[in-house]
VOBA-1610 file (N, C-alpha, C; in pm, whole numbers, padded with zeros to 5 digits, always signed):
BEGIN
Met-01025-00889-00473Met-01140-00860-00555Met-01122-00931-00688Ser-01221-01008-00734Ser-01208-01089-00854Ser-01261-01020-00978Arg-01354-00925-00966Arg-01414-00860-01081Arg-01369-00714-01090Pro-01349-00664-01213Pro-01314-00522-01227Pro-01432-00434-01192Ala-01404-00309-01169Ala-01512-00214-01137Ala-01606-00199-01256Ser-01734-00182-01225Ser-01832-00161-01332Ser-01814-00022-01390Ala-01883+00003-01501Ala-01874+00134-01565Ala-01922+00244-01471Val-02031+00217-01400Val-02085+00317-01307Val-01987+00340-01192Gln-01934+00233-01137Gln-01837+00247-01027Gln-01713+00320-01073Arg-01670+00294-01195Arg-01551+00363-01247Arg-01577+00512-01259Arg-01697+00549-01303Arg-01729+00692-01315Arg-01729+00760-01178Val-01783+00690-01078Val-01784+00745-00942Val-01641+00763-00891Ile-01559+00662-00916Ile-01419+00668-00871Ile-01344+00780-00943Asp-01364+00791-01073Asp-01295+00895-01150Asp-01336+01035-01107Ala-01458+01048-01053Ala-01508+01180-01012Ala-01471+01215-00868Ala-01395+01128-00801Ala-01356+01155-00663Ala-01266+01279-00656Asp-01267+01344-00541Asp-01182+01461-00521Asp-01036+01422-00548Pro-00964+01496-00632Pro-00828+01457-00670Pro-00728+01459-00556Val-00756+01531-00450Val-00662+01538-00337Val-00702+01445-00225Thr-00826+01455-00181Thr-00869+01377-00064Thr-00926+01240-00100Gly-00971+01223-00223Gly-01036+01098-00261Gly-01179+01089-00213Arg-01239+01200-00173Arg-01377+01200-00125Arg-01472+01169-00240Leu-01573+01087-00213Leu-01665+01041-00315Leu-01802+01107-00301Arg-01868+01125-00414Arg-02006+01173-00418Arg-02086+01075-00503Ala-02183+01009-00443Ala-02264+00913-00517Ala-02386+00879-00434Thr-02472+00793-00487Thr-02591+00750-00413Thr-02548+00657-00300Pro-02630+00643-00195Pro-02597+00550-00086Pro-02570+00408-00135Ala-02648+00363-00234Ala-02630+00227-00285Ala-02495+00213-00356Gln-02457+00315-00434Gln-02329+00309-00504Gln-02212+00311-00406Leu-02224+00396-00305Leu-02117+00403-00205Leu-02107+00272-00127Ala-02220+00214-00091Ala-02219+00087-00018Ala-02153-00022-00102Ala-02178-00022-00232Ala-02119-00122-00320Ala-01967-00107-00327Leu-01921+00017-00330Leu-01776+00041-00333Leu-01711-00001-00202Val-01777+00025-00091Val-01725-00017+00039Val-01716-00169+00046Lys-01821-00236-00001Lys-01825-00382+00002Lys-01710-00443-00077Arg-01670-00377-00183Arg-01563-00429-00268Arg-01426-00379-00226Gly-01419-00303-00116Gly-01291-00257-00066Gly-01233-00139-00142Leu-01316-00071-00220Leu-01268+00043-00299Leu-01292+00176-00229Ala-01371+00175-00124Ala-01400+00297-00049Ala-01420+00261+00098Phe-01408+00361+00183Phe-01439+00341+00325Phe-01521+00459+00375Arg-01603+00434+00475Arg-01689+00538+00534Arg-01619+00594+00656His-01599+00726+00658His-01530+00788+00770His-01612+00771+00898Pro-01545+00733+01008Pro-01620+00706+01132Pro-01677+00830+01199Arg-01628+00948+01163Arg-01679+01070+01227Arg-01774+01145+01134Pro-01871+01216+01191Pro-01963+01296+01108Pro-01884+01393+01022Pro-01927+01419+00901Pro-02055+01377+00840Pro-02050+01240+00773His-01955+01156+00809His-01946+01018+00759His-01934+01013+00607Asp-01849+01099+00552Asp-01826+01095+00408Asp-01752+00968+00370His-01755+00936+00242His-01686+00819+00190His-01562+00862+00111Phe-01455+00782+00122Phe-01328+00814+00058Phe-01271+00689-00008Leu-01190+00710-00110Leu-01124+00599-00178Leu-01023+00532-00086Thr-01016+00401-00092Thr-00909+00324-00028Thr-00790+00321-00125Pro-00673+00267-00083Pro-00563+00252-00179Pro-00605+00174-00303Ala-00692+00073-00287Ala-00739-00002-00405Ala-00819+00089-00497Gly-00902+00176-00439Gly-00978+00269-00521Gly-00889+00368-00593His-00786+00415-00523His-00692+00507-00586His-00620+00440-00703Arg-00593+00311-00687Arg-00522+00241-00796Arg-00610+00233-00920Ile-00738+00204-00901Ile-00829+00200-01016Ile-00834+00337-01083Arg-00838+00441-01003Arg-00845+00575-01060Arg-00720+00608-01141Ala-00605+00558-01096Ala-00479+00587-01165Ala-00460+00503-01290Ala-00536+00392-01303Ala-00521+00306-01419Ala-00570+00377-01544Glu-00501+00352-01654Glu-00536+00416-01780Glu-00626+00324-01861Pro-00746+00372-01901Pro-00834+00290-01985Pro-00767+00253-02117Glu-00803+00136-02171Glu-00746+00091-02297Glu-00831+00137-02414Ser-00777+00225-02496Ser-00841+00277-02617Ser-00992+00291-02602Asp-01070+00220-02686Asp-01215+00232-02682Asp-01281+00115-02613Ala-01206+00038-02535Ala-01263-00078-02467Ala-01363-00031-02363Pro-01460-00112-02327Pro-01557-00074-02225Pro-01488-00044-02094Gln-01547+00040-02013Gln-01488+00076-01885Gln-01466-00045-01797Glu-01552-00149-01811Glu-01536-00267-01726Glu-01400-00332-01746Ala-01341-00315-01864Ala-01214-00379-01892Ala-01097-00285-01875Ala-01124-00164-01824Ala-01018-00063-01817Ala-00912-00099-01717Ala-00949-00164-01607Ala-00850-00195-01504Ala-00872-00336-01453Pro-00834-00438-01531Pro-00855-00575-01489Pro-00780-00605-01360Asp-00848-00674-01271Asp-00790-00712-01141Asp-00749-00591-01059Ala-00804-00473-01091Ala-00772-00356-01011Ala-00820-00378-00869Gly-00750-00317-00775Gly-00788-00332-00636Gly-00710-00440-00565Val-00629-00519-00639Val-00550-00622-00575Val-00402-00583-00578Phe-00376-00454-00584Phe-00237-00406-00582Phe-00166-00457-00458Thr-00047-00507-00477Thr+00037-00552-00367Thr+00178-00500-00389Ala+00231-00435-00289Ala+00368-00385-00300Ala+00466-00501-00305Arg+00581-00478-00365Arg+00684-00581-00375Arg+00747-00607-00240Ala+00732-00729-00190Ala+00797-00768-00065Ala+00936-00825-00091Gly+00965-00856-00218Gly+01096-00910-00255Gly+01092-01061-00269Gly+01154-01112-00375Gly+01164-01255-00396Gly+01046-01318-00467Glu+00953-01239-00520Glu+00835-01295-00587Glu+00875-01363-00719Glu+00806-01474-00748Glu+00830-01545-00873Glu+00765-01472-00991Asp+00649-01411-00968Asp+00576-01345-01076Asp+00566-01196-01049Ala+00677-01133-01025Ala+00680-00990-00991Ala+00639-00906-01111Pro+00569-00795-01086Pro+00532-00705-01197Pro+00656-00642-01260Glu+00642-00606-01385Glu+00753-00545-01458Glu+00780-00404-01405Pro+00906-00370-01380Pro+00936-00233-01338Pro+00918-00137-01455Gly+00897-00011-01423Gly+00879+00088-01527Gly+00783+00196-01484Pro+00753+00290-01573Pro+00665+00403-01539Pro+00527+00360-01490Ala+00468+00257-01552Ala+00334+00214-01511Ala+00337+00164-01367Arg+00438+00086-01334Arg+00449+00036-01197Arg+00473+00150-01100Gln+00554+00246-01139Gln+00580+00361-01053Gln+00453+00440-01025Arg+00368+00454-01126Arg+00241+00524-01105Arg+00152+00448-01007Glu+00148+00316-01022Glu+00067+00234-00932Glu+00115+00248-00789Val+00246+00240-00769Val+00302+00249-00634Val+00275+00387-00575His+00296+00491-00656His+00272+00627-00607His+00126+00645-00566Ser+00035+00596-00650Ser-00107+00610-00620Ser-00143+00534-00493Ala-00089+00414-00476Ala-00118+00335-00356Ala-00064+00405-00232Trp+00055+00463-00241Trp+00112+00531-00126Trp+00031+00656-00090Gln-00010+00733-00188Gln-00091+00850-00161Gln-00225+00810-00099Gly-00281+00701-00149Gly-00406+00653-00090Gly-00388+00610+00054Leu-00274+00549+00083Leu-00249+00506+00220Leu-00230+00626+00313Leu-00163+00729+00266Leu-00149+00849+00347Leu-00284+00912+00376Glu-00372+00910+00275Glu-00506+00965+00296Glu-00584+00880+00396Met-00565+00749+00390Met-00632+00662+00487Met-00583+00693+00628Arg-00453+00719+00642Arg-00400+00758+00774Arg-00469+00886+00822Arg-00476+00983+00733Arg-00534+01112+00771Arg-00679+01097+00816Met-00752+01009+00749Met-00893+00997+00777Met-00925+00900+00890Thr-00835+00808+00921Thr-00869+00707+01022Thr-00789+00719+01152Asn-00672+00783+01151Asn-00604+00807+01278Asn-00684+00911+01357Pro-00704+00889+01486Pro-00788+00979+01565Pro-00750+01126+01556Asp-00620+01154+01544Asp-00576+01293+01538Asp-00548+01339+01395Gly-00583+01255+01296Gly-00561+01292+01157Gly-00415+01290+01115Ser-00330+01226+01193Ser-00188+01225+01163Ser-00156+01135+01043Val-00064+01180+00958Val-00019+01099+00845Val+00123+01050+00866Asp+00183+01081+00980Asp+00323+01043+01001Asp+00339+00915+01082Arg+00229+00845+01104Arg+00240+00713+01169Arg+00134+00620+01111Pro+00160+00489+01111Pro+00069+00392+01051Pro-00069+00391+01114Cys-00168+00351+01033Cys-00306+00342+01079Cys-00342+00195+01106Gly-00465+00173+01144Gly-00509+00038+01178Gly-00494-00061+01064Trp-00525-00017+00941Trp-00512-00108+00827Trp-00370-00158+00813Glu-00273-00071+00834Glu-00133-00110+00822Glu-00094-00211+00929Arg-00147-00193+01048Arg-00114-00287+01156Arg-00172-00426+01130Ala-00277-00430+01047Ala-00336-00559+01012Ala-00272-00620+00888His-00188-00543+00817His-00122-00589+00695His+00024-00544+00700Leu+00097-00597+00794Leu+00233-00547+00824Leu+00329-00561+00706Val+00336-00680+00647Val+00432-00701+00539Val+00399-00612+00420Arg+00272-00608+00382Arg+00231-00525+00268Arg+00258-00377+00294Ser+00235-00333+00417Ser+00253-00192+00449Ser+00399-00151+00449Ala+00484-00233+00511Ala+00627-00202+00513Ala+00683-00207+00372Ala+00640-00306+00294Ala+00688-00318+00157Ala+00647-00197+00073Leu+00526-00148+00093Leu+00480-00031+00018Leu+00564+00091+00052Ala+00595+00110+00181Ala+00678+00224+00220Ala+00815+00217+00153Leu+00872+00096+00146Leu+01004+00081+00085Leu+00998+00100-00067Glu+00900+00036-00131Glu+00892+00047-00277Glu+00859+00190-00319Ala+00771+00257-00242Ala+00735+00394-00276Ala+00854+00488-00263Ala+00948+00455-00176Ala+01066+00538-00158Ala+01175+00508-00259Gly+01152+00410-00346Gly+01248+00381-00451Gly+01348+00272-00422His+01332+00201-00310His+01423+00091-00282His+01396-00025-00378Arg+01500-00101-00409Arg+01486-00211-00504Arg+01453-00340-00431Pro+01341-00406-00466Pro+01310-00534-00404Pro+01395-00645-00464Ala+01418-00750-00389Ala+01497-00863-00438Ala+01421-00935-00548Gly+01496-00990-00644Gly+01435-01068-00749Gly+01400-01208-00701Ala+01341-01286-00789Ala+01301-01422-00752Ala+01424-01504-00713Gly+01422-01555-00591Gly+01531-01638-00543Gly+01661-01565-00520Gly+01659-01433-00530Gly+01782-01356-00515Gly+01789-01279-00386Ser+01901-01215-00364Ser+01922-01133-00245Ser+01984-01000-00284Asp+01946-00951-00403Asp+02005-00828-00455Asp+01929-00704-00411Gly+01825-00721-00332Gly+01747-00609-00284Gly+01681-00644-00152Tyr+01586-00561-00110Tyr+01522-00587+00019Tyr+01423-00702+00009Arg+01398-00768+00122Arg+01295-00870+00135Arg+01224-00848+00268Val+01094-00830+00265Val+01015-00808+00385Val+00944-00939+00420Arg+00958-00983+00543Arg+00899-01110+00585Arg+00829-01096+00719Ala+00727-01178+00739Ala+00656-01181+00867Ala+00745-01242+00974Thr+00714-01211+01099Thr+00789-01267+01212Thr+00689-01320+01316Pro+00737-01404+01408Pro+00648-01453+01514Pro+00608-01343+01612Gln+00681-01233+01612Gln+00652-01126+01705Gln+00529-01047+01661Pro+00446-01006+01757Pro+00329-00926+01720Pro+00370-00788+01669Glu+00304-00745+01563Glu+00327-00613+01503Glu+00474-00588+01470Ala+00538-00685+01406Ala+00678-00668+01366Ala+00705-00746+01239Val+00785-00689+01152Val+00830-00756+01031Val+00983-00757+01030Ala+01038-00848+00952Ala+01183-00854+00933Ala+01214-00807+00791Val+01313-00722+00778Val+01356-00674+00647Val+01501-00717+00627Tyr+01523-00794+00522Tyr+01657-00842+00489Tyr+01711-00764+00371Gly+01842-00752+00366Gly+01907-00682+00257Gly+02042-00742+00228Pro+02101-00710+00113Pro+02230-00769+00075Pro+02349-00717+00154Asp+02334-00602+00219Asp+02447-00545+00292Asp+02397-00447+00397Glu+02489-00401+00481Glu+02456-00308+00589Glu+02404-00175+00535Glu+02459-00132+00423Glu+02415-00005+00366Glu+02268-00010+00328Thr+02225-00121+00269Thr+02085-00137+00232Thr+01997-00138+00356Leu+02040-00207+00459Leu+01962-00213+00583Leu+01948-00074+00644Arg+02056+00002+00644Arg+02050+00136+00702Arg+01955+00225+00621Ala+01962+00214+00489Ala+01875+00296+00405Ala+01729+00257+00425Cys+01701+00127+00434Cys+01563+00082+00457Cys+01515+00128+00595Ala+01604+00124+00694Ala+01565+00168+00829Ala+01528+00316+00827Ala+01606+00397+00757Ala+01577+00541+00749Ala+01442+00566+00682Thr+01413+00491+00577Thr+01284+00508+00507Thr+01168+00468+00597Leu+01179+00354+00663Leu+01070+00308+00749Leu+01048+00403+00867Glu+01156+00451+00925Glu+01142+00546+01036Glu+01074+00674+00989Gly+01108+00718+00868Gly+01042+00836+00813Gly+00896+00813+00782Ala+00858+00685+00763Ala+00719+00650+00733Ala+00641+00614+00858Gly+00701+00635+00976Gly+00628+00611+01099Gly+00651+00476+01164Trp+00759+00409+01124Trp+00792+00280+01184Trp+00913+00295+01277Gln+00927+00199+01368Gln+01048+00186+01447Gln+01129+00071+01389Ala+01257+00091+01368Ala+01339-00012+01303Ala+01476-00019+01368Gly+01521-00139+01392Gly+01654-00159+01450Gly+01719-00282+01389Val+01851-00278+01375Val+01924-00390+01316Val+01944-00499+01421Cys+01913-00623+01382Cys+01928-00739+01470Cys+02012-00844+01400Thr+02053-00945+01475Thr+02132-01055+01420Thr+02068-01187+01456Glu+02046-01272+01355Glu+01991-01404+01382Glu+02097-01487+01455Pro+02064-01544+01572Pro+02164-01614+01653Pro+02225-01736+01584Arg+02146-01808+01506Arg+02199-01931+01445Arg+02281-01906+01321Thr+02239-01808+01240Thr+02306-01785+01111Thr+02392-01660+01108Ala+02377-01574+01208Ala+02450-01446+01213Ala+02408-01351+01101Val+02295-01380+01039Val+02244-01292+00933Val+02188-01165+00997Arg+02224-01052+00940Arg+02177-00924+00990Arg+02046-00887+00920Tyr+01954-00827+00994Tyr+01825-00788+00938Tyr+01767-00675+01022Leu+01664-00611+00967Leu+01592-00508+01041Leu+01469-00570+01105Leu+01443-00533+01228Leu+01316-00566+01292Leu+01238-00435+01301Ala+01127-00431+01232Ala+01051-00306+01222Ala+00907-00325+01269Ser+00855-00223+01336Ser+00717-00227+01385Ser+00656-00088+01373Pro+00527-00078+01347Pro+00462+00053+01333Pro+00460+00130+01464Arg+00497+00256+01456Arg+00500+00341+01574Arg+00358+00380+01614Arg+00329+00385+01744Arg+00197+00419+01793Arg+00185+00567+01830Val+00292+00630+01873Val+00286+00771+01913Val+00401+00845+01849
//
């Protein structure tokens, strides 16, 4: 999303239910939020609308003093969890922790609303379509340290040629085991593998279906 939420959209987002993220607004306002990826329409009756993780992030952002609402959350909605090794990684600290927490809570709500049985203990369709981002969010939300730029001091989540699978690298076996435990608790299957050419150890993780 290239533009911040408008003042009207921000008010709708701020008024969402604090637990479920359910929205109340006109059909046109809700449609605009869906179009921008800030809300989704539940597939089952009564087809209510709920905040997406991007919408939750905007809601968690703190407005700047007396600036207009349009400038309250610049580039909001493009939150991306740390996959490790980024050149322009966000600064760690309380603000980042709030963003990660909000995104994780939003993702759990998306699971509840989009998994057929309402389960929050296994990944939903959005996660299966965004494997690296989803696995990285689970790890960052649990407090694991992502690797710095060009470094190997933390976890690194990478795509693989295998369908519905990511590779997670770490500096040592202890890190891999800890990441595996977190992913399994978040509804993923994870096992330690060894690259045949380099003998590098890594996790192969995929979202659990049942």
